[in-house]
C-alpha positions in Angstrom: -54.2 -36.5 159.3 -56.9 -34.0 159.7 -58.6 -32.7 157.2 -58.9 -29.4 158.2 -55.5 -28.6 157.4 -56.3 -27.6 154.4 -59.5 -25.9 152.7 -59.8 -29.1 149.8 -59.7 -30.8 153.4 -62.4 -29.0 154.8 -64.8 -28.8 152.2 -64.4 -33.0 151.6 -65.2 -33.2 155.4 -68.1 -30.5 155.0 -70.0 -32.5 152.1 -69.0 -35.9 154.0 -70.7 -34.3 157.2 -73.3 -33.4 155.4 -74.1 -36.7 153.2 -73.6 -38.6 157.0 -76.4 -36.2 158.3 -78.7 -37.2 155.3 -78.4 -40.8 155.2 -78.7 -40.4 159.4 -81.8 -38.4 158.8 -83.5 -40.8 156.2 -85.7 -39.4 153.0 -88.5 -41.8 154.2 -90.5 -37.5 154.3 -89.4 -36.6 150.5 -91.5 -37.3 147.7 -90.0 -38.7 145.1 -88.4 -36.5 142.4 -87.2 -34.5 145.8 -83.9 -35.5 146.1 -83.0 -34.6 143.2 -83.8 -30.9 143.4 -82.4 -30.5 146.4 -78.9 -31.5 146.0 -79.0 -29.5 142.8 -80.6 -26.8 145.1 -77.7 -27.4 147.7 -74.8 -26.8 145.3 -76.3 -24.1 143.8 -76.2 -22.7 147.1 -73.4 -23.2 147.9 -71.4 -22.2 144.7 -73.7 -19.0 145.0 -72.0 -18.3 148.0 -68.5 -18.7 147.0 -69.7 -16.0 143.7 -71.4 -13.4 145.7 -69.5 -13.9 148.7 -66.4 -13.0 146.5 -68.3 -10.0 145.2 -69.0 -8.9 147.7 -65.3 -9.4 148.9 -64.3 -7.7 146.1 -66.2 -4.4 146.3 -66.7 -4.1 149.9 -63.2 -4.8 151.5 -60.0 -5.8 149.2 -61.0 -2.5 145.8 -61.9 0.2 149.4 -58.3 -1.6 150.8 -55.9 -1.3 147.6 -57.5 2.8 147.5 -56.1 3.2 151.4 -52.6 1.5 150.3 -52.1 3.4 147.9 -52.9 7.0 149.4 -50.8 5.9 152.4 -47.0 7.4 151.4 -46.0 5.4 154.6 -47.5 1.8 154.4 -46.8 -1.3 153.1 -48.7 -0.9 149.9 -51.1 -3.5 148.2 -48.8 -5.0 146.5 -49.1 -8.8 148.8 -53.0 -8.1 147.7 -52.2 -7.7 144.3 -50.3 -10.7 143.9 -51.6 -12.6 146.0 -55.3 -12.6 147.2 -56.1 -10.7 143.7 -55.5 -14.0 141.7 -56.8 -16.7 143.4 -60.1 -14.6 144.5 -60.4 -14.5 140.9 -60.3 -17.8 140.4 -62.9 -18.9 142.9 -64.4 -16.0 142.1 -65.1 -17.1 137.9 -65.4 -20.4 138.5 -68.2 -20.0 141.8 -70.2 -17.9 138.9 -70.0 -20.8 135.7 -70.6 -23.3 138.7 -73.7 -21.3 139.8 -75.3 -21.2 136.6 -74.9 -24.6 135.6 -76.8 -25.7 138.9 -79.1 -23.5 139.1 -79.9 -24.2 135.1 -79.5 -28.0 135.6 -82.3 -27.8 138.7 -84.9 -25.5 135.6 -83.8 -28.2 134.1 -85.0 -31.0 135.7 -88.3 -29.2 137.0 -88.8 -29.0 133.4 -88.9 -24.9 132.9 -86.3 -23.6 131.8 -87.5 -22.4 129.0 -90.5 -21.2 130.9 -88.2 -19.6 133.1 -85.4 -17.4 130.4 -89.3 -16.1 128.9 -90.2 -15.3 132.6 -93.3 -17.2 132.7 -95.4 -16.2 129.7 -94.5 -19.1 128.0 -98.0 -20.3 128.2 -101.7 -19.5 128.0 -101.4 -18.2 131.3 -98.4 -16.4 133.2 -96.6 -18.7 135.7 -95.8 -16.5 138.6 -93.2 -18.8 139.8 -91.8 -19.8 137.0 -91.7 -15.3 136.4 -89.9 -14.2 139.7 -86.7 -17.1 139.1 -87.1 -16.0 135.9 -85.7 -13.0 136.8 -82.9 -14.3 139.1 -82.3 -16.5 135.7 -81.6 -13.2 133.9 -80.1 -11.4 136.3 -77.8 -14.4 137.0 -76.4 -15.1 132.7 -76.3 -10.9 132.8 -73.7 -11.6 136.1 -72.4 -13.7 134.5 -71.5 -12.5 131.5 -70.2 -9.1 133.2 -67.2 -12.0 135.3 -66.0 -13.9 131.4 -66.5 -10.5 129.1 -65.6 -8.0 131.5 -64.0 -8.3 134.6 -61.9 -11.3 134.1 -60.1 -9.7 130.8 -59.8 -6.3 132.4 -58.3 -8.0 135.5 -55.8 -9.7 133.5 -54.3 -6.6 132.2 -54.5 -4.8 136.1 -52.7 -7.7 137.5 -49.5 -8.1 134.9 -51.2 -12.0 133.8 -51.6 -10.3 130.2 -48.7 -7.0 129.2 -50.6 -4.1 129.0 -50.1 -0.6 128.6 -50.1 2.0 131.7 -53.4 3.5 129.8 -54.4 0.6 128.7 -54.0 -0.5 132.7 -56.0 2.9 133.8 -58.8 1.8 131.3 -59.1 -1.9 132.6 -59.4 -0.8 135.9 -62.2 1.1 135.3 -63.8 -0.9 133.5 -63.6 -4.4 135.7 -64.4 -1.7 138.7 -67.9 -0.5 136.9 -68.6 -4.5 135.6 -68.2 -5.4 139.3 -70.4 -2.4 141.2 -73.0 -3.8 138.5 -73.0 -7.0 139.8 -73.1 -5.7 143.1 -76.2 -4.1 142.0 -77.8 -6.8 140.5 -77.4 -9.3 142.9 -80.1 -7.4 145.1 -82.4 -8.3 142.9 -81.4 -11.3 142.1 -80.8 -12.7 145.8 -84.5 -11.1 146.1 -85.5 -13.0 143.9 -83.7 -16.9 144.5 -85.3 -16.4 147.1 -88.6 -15.4 146.8 -89.2 -18.0 144.1 -89.3 -20.8 146.9 -90.5 -18.5 149.7 -92.9 -16.7 148.9 -93.4 -14.0 146.0 -92.3 -11.0 145.5 -93.5 -10.1 142.0 
C-alpha cells in the first residue's frame, strides 16, 4: 500500500525517512545533550510551519477569496469552503498552535531556560541575550496561542454554525475573529525574527 495515498501515511513516511537519514548519518559529531535539543527543535519547527502556514493561508488566501465569492453574484459562492475546508483547516490550525507552544516550552525547559526566557533574560545579574531574544518570541507565541483559543476559535464556531448564534452575533464574531487573526499575522513577523535570531545571530 502506498503511504502517499493518505495524509497520515505521507506524514508517517516523512518521519520514517527522517529517522532513516539520522541513522545513516549517525550522531558521533553531535555533543551529548544535543540530540534531545535537535528533536524538540525539529518538532517545534514542524508544528510551527503547520500553525503559521495556516495562519497565512487564512489571511492571504481564504478570507480574500471568500470576500470575492460573496461579491460574485453569479458565482458558486463560498459554501464549500465554509462547510468543508475551514473546519478542517481550523482543526490543524488550533492544535498546531498548541503543539508549537508545548514543544517550544519543552525545549526551553530542557535547556533550563524557560523561566529566564519568560523574564526576557533579565532574571540574573546580567542580561542573557539569547534568553531575551528567544523570550520575546516565546511571549509573542503565547499571546498568539491565547488569541487562537480565546478569540479566533470561539468566534469561528459561531461563523461556521458549529454553535448557534444570531445574525448580529455572527457579524460580530466575524469581525472579532478577523482582528485576532490579523493581530496574530502581525505578531508572527517579529516572532519569526526572534526565533531565527536566537540561533543565528541576535537581532536585538
